[in-house]
N, C-alpha and C positions, 0 to 999 in steps of 0.2 A: 297465749292466754290473755284475753281481754278483760278489763274491769270496767264496769259501768261508771265507776267513780273517778276514772282517770281519762285525761284528754289524750287521744292517740296522736302521735306525730311521726313523721317519716324522716330518716336521715338517709340520703342517697350517696353512695360512694361506688360508682360503677366498676372501676378497675381495681380498687384497693379494698379487698375483702376484710371486714372487721374481725372475722373469725379465723383468718389465715394465720399460719405460723409466721411470726415476725422473722425477717431475714431471708425469706424466699423471694424470688423474682417478683417485683411490684409489691412487695410487702415491707413497709417501712413506717415513716412518721405519720403518713395519712391514715394508715390502718390503725395505729395506736390512738391517734386523735379521735377518730370516729368511734372506736370501741369504748374508749374511756369516757368520752362525752355521753355516749348512749347509756352506759351502765350507771353513771352518776346522775344523769337526768331521771332515770328510773327511780333512784332514791328520793327524788324530789317530786314524786307523785305523777310523773308522766308515763304514758304507755308508749314505749319506744320500739319502733321497727326500723332496722337498718338494712337497706337494700343494696345488693351488689350483683355483679354478673357471675353466673355459674361457669367455672372454667374446667370442670371435670365431672363426668357422670358418676364418679365414685364418691363425690362429696354429697353430704345430705343437703336437701333443699332448705331446711330450716334448722338453725342452731339456736337452742334456747339457752341464753347466758344467765338469766335470772327470771323470776316469775313475770316480770314486766319489761323485759328487754330481750330481743332476739335478732338474729341475722337471717335475712331471707335472700336466697340466691335465685335470681331470675334468668330465664333463658333469653339470650340475646347473641345470636351468632353461634359459632361452633363451641362446643363444650371443651375448650382447649385454651391454652395461653395464646393471647393475641397482643402484640405490641401496642402501646397506647396510641401511637400515630396511625394505627390501622383500625381503631375501634369505632370511629365516628359512624361508619356505614351501618353499624349494628345498633345504634342508639334508638332509631324508630321502633325496632323490635323490643328494646328495653322498655320504652314507653307503653307499648301494647301489653307486655307482660305485667307491668306494674298495674295497669288498669284492670286486667283480668284478675289479678290477685285481690285488688280492692273489691271487685264485684263478687268474687267467690267468698270473701270474708264478710261481705255485707257492711263495709265501713268505708268512710272517706277520711283522708288526712287533711285537715284544714291548714296545717302548716308543714312545709317541706324544707329541710335544711340540706342543700346540695353541697358537694365537695368536689373540687377540680372542675375544669371547664366542660368536660364531657357530661358530667352530671348536671352542670348548669344548663346545658342545652335541653336535657330531659326536663328539668324544672321549669324552664321557659315554655316548653310544649304543654306541660300540665297546667301551667298558669293560663295559657290561652284557652285550654279546653274547659276549665271549670273554676278559674279565679282563685287558686290557692294563695295563701300567704307564703312568700318565698324568701328564705334567708340563704346566704351563700358564703362559703369560705373557699378561697382560691387555691391555697397550698403551693402554687407556683404560678408565675405570670409569663405568658408568651412574650409580652412586651419587654420583659427583662431577659428572657432566655434567648430569643432568636438573634438579637444583635451579636451574641457571643458564640454562635455556632457557625461552622463553615457550610454545612449542608442544610439549608432551610427546607423543612419538609413541605410536601404539597398541601398539607392540611393547615399550614400556618395562618393563612388569611382567614379561614373559617374560624379557627381558634380565637384570633384577635377580635373578630366581630362578635363572637359569643361572649368573650370576656368584657367587652364594652357594653353589650346589651344587658347582661346580668347585673352590672353595676347600676345601670340607668333604670332598670325595670323591677328589680327585686325590692321587697319591703326594706331590706337592710343587708348590707355586706359586712361580714365580720373580718376585719384585718387582725392578724395576730401580733402586730407590732406597729409602732408609729411609723417606722421606716416603710412598711408595706402600705400603710395608708398614704404616705407621701408618694410612693410609686404609682398607686392607683390614680391619684389626682394629677400627677404630672405626665403619666404615660398612657392612661386609659380614658378617663373622662372626668370633667368637673361636676357632672351631675350624679345624683344618687346619694343614698344615706350610708355612711360608713361608721361602724363602731369598732374600737380597738378592744379586743378581748384576747388575752394571750393563750397559748397552749399551756398545758400543765404536765405534771409528772406524778407518779405514784410515790409519795414520800414515805409510805410505809414499807415499800419494797426497795426503793432507792434511798438509802440512808447510810451514814457513816458506820463503819465497823473496823475492827483491828486489821491493819494492812498485813501484818505477819500471818494472821489466820487466813486471809483471802489468798495470799500467795501460796501458803501450804496446801490449801484445797485445790489450787490450780497447777501446782507443781512448778511454780516460778521461784527462782533464787532470790533470797532476801537482799543480796548484794547487787542485784541488777538494777539499772536505771530503766524503768519501764515506761515507754511511750505508747499510748493506746489510740487506735483508730476504730470507730464503730460505724458501720453503715454499708450501703450497697457498693458494689463495684460498678462505678459509673464515672466517666471522665470528668463530669461536672463536679464530682465529689472531691477531686483534687488529690487522690491517693498518691499520684506520682510526686507531687510536691512533698508529701510526708516522707516518702522513700528517699528522695534526694536530700531532704533536710537531715534524715538519719545518717546518710553517707557523710554529709558535712560535719555532723557531730562526731562521728568516728574519726574523721581527719583531725578534729580539734583535740583528740586525746581521750574521749569517753569510750573506754574499751569494754565496759560492762553494760553497754546499751542493749536493750531488748525492745524491738518494735513489734507490738502485738496488733494484728489486724483481725477484727471480728466482723463477720458477715460474709455473704456470698451465696451463690446458688449453683446449679448443675452446669457442667461445661458446655452443654448444647444450647444454653440460653444466653442472651446478650450480656447478662451479668457475669456469666462464666467466661465469655470471650474477653471481657475487660480484665478479669482476674489473670488470665493467661498473659495479657500485655503487661500487667503489673509485675508478674513473676519474672518476665524477661528483663524489666527494669531493675528488679532486685539483683538478678544475676549480673547485669551490666555494671552496677555500682559496687558489686562485691559484698552484698549484705546477706548472703544466704544464711549464714550462721546467726545473724542478729534478728532476722525477721521470722515471726511465728504466725502462720495463717491458722487462726483458731476455728474458722468456719462459722456456721450458724450457731447462735447461742440463744437459748430461751431466756425469758425474763426472770426465771428463777436463778439463773447463774450469772446473768449480765451484771448485777450489782457487784459480784465478786471481781469481775474484770475491771470495773471502774475503780473499786477500792484498792485493788492491787497496783494500779498505775500511779506513777508519779505525776504524769501529765496526760491529759486527753487532747489530742490534736484534731481540729476540724478545719481542713484546708479547702472547703467548698468554694467553688467559683461564685455561687450565690445560694443563700438560704432564706426563704421567707420568714422562718422562725428558728428552727434548729433544735429539735427535741433532745438530740444527743448532748448538747451543751448543758441543759438543765438536769438531765439524768446524771451526768458526770458530776456536776456541782452539788447535786443533792447527796451524792455519796462522799462529798468532801474532797473531790479531785479537781484541781485547777485546770483551766482550759486555755489552750492557745488556738485561736480561731481566726479565720479570715474576717477582715473588717468590711463585711458586706451585709446587706439586708437586715433580717431580724437578729442576727448575731450581735449587732450593735446595741440591741435592746436587752438581750439576755445576759451578755457578758459585760461585767463592769471592770474596765481596765484598772489593773493594779490592786483590785479588791477581790475579784473572783477568777482572774486570769488575765490574758493579754490578747489584744487584737492587732493583726498585722496585715499588710497588703496581700490580697489573694495571688496565688501562683508565684510568690516571691520566696524562693528556696532559702536564700540567705537570711531573710527576716524571720522566717519560721525557725530556722536553726538557732538563730540568736535568741529568740524568745524562749524556746524550749531550754536552751542552755542556761539562761538567766534564772529559771526556776530550779533546774536540776542542781545548779551550783550554789544555791543559797537556801539551805534547809530551814533557817529561821523564818525567812520570808515565805517559803513554801508552806510551812505550818500555819502561818497567818492566813494565807490564801485558802487553805483547806477549810479552816474554821468559818471564814466569812462566806465561802461558796455555799456551804450547807445552810447557813442561816438565811442567806438571800433567797434561795429556792423555796424554803418553807414559808417565807413571808410573802413571796410574790407569785409562785407558780404551782399551787396545789390543784389537783383536778376537782376536788369539791368546790373550791373557790371559783374556778372557771365555769363549772356547771351552774352555780348560782347565778352568775352574770348572764349566761346564755338563757337560763330559765326566765329571768326577769325580762330579757329582750323578747323572748317568744310570747310571754304573757301580755306584754304591752302591745306587740304587733297584732295579736289576736283581738285584744280589747279595742285597739284603734280601728280595726277592720269593722267592728260592730258599732262603736260609738263615734268614730271619726273625731276623736278628741285627744287631748294630751300628747303633744309632740314628744318623740323619743330623741334624746334622753330627757329625763326630768331636769329641772333647772340646775341641779347639781349633778355633775357626771357620776355615773353609777359607781366608779371605782373610788369616789371620794365620800360615798355615803357611809355613815356609821351603821352598825348592825341593826340598831333600832329603826333608823330611817329606811334601811333596805327592806326590813320586814314590813314596815308600814306601806312602802311603795308596792310591794308584791300584793299585799291585801287590797290595796286600792284598785289595781288593774285586774284583780280576780273577781271583783264585784259584778 
C-alpha cells in the first residue's frame, strides 16, 4: 500500500527473510535488524519495502507488516534453502526480479539500504543501472571471518572484493559499533563514508520481570543456577566453549547447574548437523542431565528465558554487534561474552557483564562462576544492564538515526551540499537540534 505523501525506500536482505520465524536456519540477528528497522522507519513517515529471496513456494510473495511496511519475496534461484556460500550465482536473477517488481508497481526506490555482502552486490548493480543512493550494513565481514576458518570457500575472493567496493562506492556504510568501523578501516579500505549507528532491541518486549514467575512458566527449578545460550548452532558461535565451561563449573562443585540452549533448526540442515556435534560433546563431558535443548523459541517467550537465567553466555568467535547481548541485558540478565567485535561495545565490563577471551573455556567458567557465586554483585549487574540498554539501544532511537542519515543522503544527492554528518555528531545532538536538522534536510 503506497502513500503519495511518503518517500519509498527499499531494504534488501537477500538471504535473511525479515518475515521469517526467528531461530530457523539463516534466521537470526540480521532478520531481526531488518524487520525492526523497517517497521520503525515506517513510523517515521517512510514507505518501506523489504526485499528477500523466496525460499519456498508455500510462502506468500508479499507479507504486509503494517500499512507502510512489507516484506517482498523475490524469485532468485530455486524456491528452496540454499547455503549462503552458494547464493551468489542467483544474485543476477535477484536484480532482475527487483527491477520487474519496480516496473510492475510503477515506482522507483531512490534509496536502497543493503544488508550483507550478497545484497551489497545487488545494490551495486542497481547503482550502476540507475544511480540509486546506496547505504549498506555488513552484519559480518569476510576479512574477519576467513582468517579464522580452515576451509576457505571458493566465493571468498568475490566476497572480499564486493565488501571493499561497497565501502568505497556507497553513499554511506553503517557500522554497528566503533569496533566494526575500526575493522573496516584496517581490513577493508581507507576510502568511503562510515557512520556508527548501533543495533537496537524491543525494550517493550525485552524488559525485567520477576525471575520466579519466568521460571514457573518455563518449568525451571528456582534453586537451579541457570546459564543461558541463545542463537544458531554454528561452530563460530562457540557453543562448545559454553558446554565445556559448564563441565568445569560442575567440577568446581556447582551441582545445581542448568545450561539452557535456545535455538536450532531441523536435523537435515547445517544448523541441525552442528547441534548433533554439540550433543556429542554434551555426552562426552557428562552433562546430559544439566543441559536443556529448548529448541526454537518465539519472541513472545524469549524474554522469559532471559529473565529466568542467572547468566547469559555469548561465546562467539566473532560478533559484529551481538543482538543477544542487548536482549539479555534489557531483561536485566548479566552477560559473559567473548571479548571480540561489537561485544566490546555492547557489554560494559563489571557493569553489565564480563568479557573474556574467545574459545577460552577456563576464563568463561571463571567469569560465570564469579557472577553465580556473588548474589549482591549479580543484582547490581542486573539493574545496570537494563538501564544501559534503555539508554543506548532502543529501536526507535536507532530508526531516528537511520532516518536522519537517509534524508541527508537524499538531500545531498539533490543539493550536493552539507557533508554528512553535521558539525556535531548525530549521537551528540539534543532532541531539539536533531529535529531542526531533520527539518533542514527535508526542505
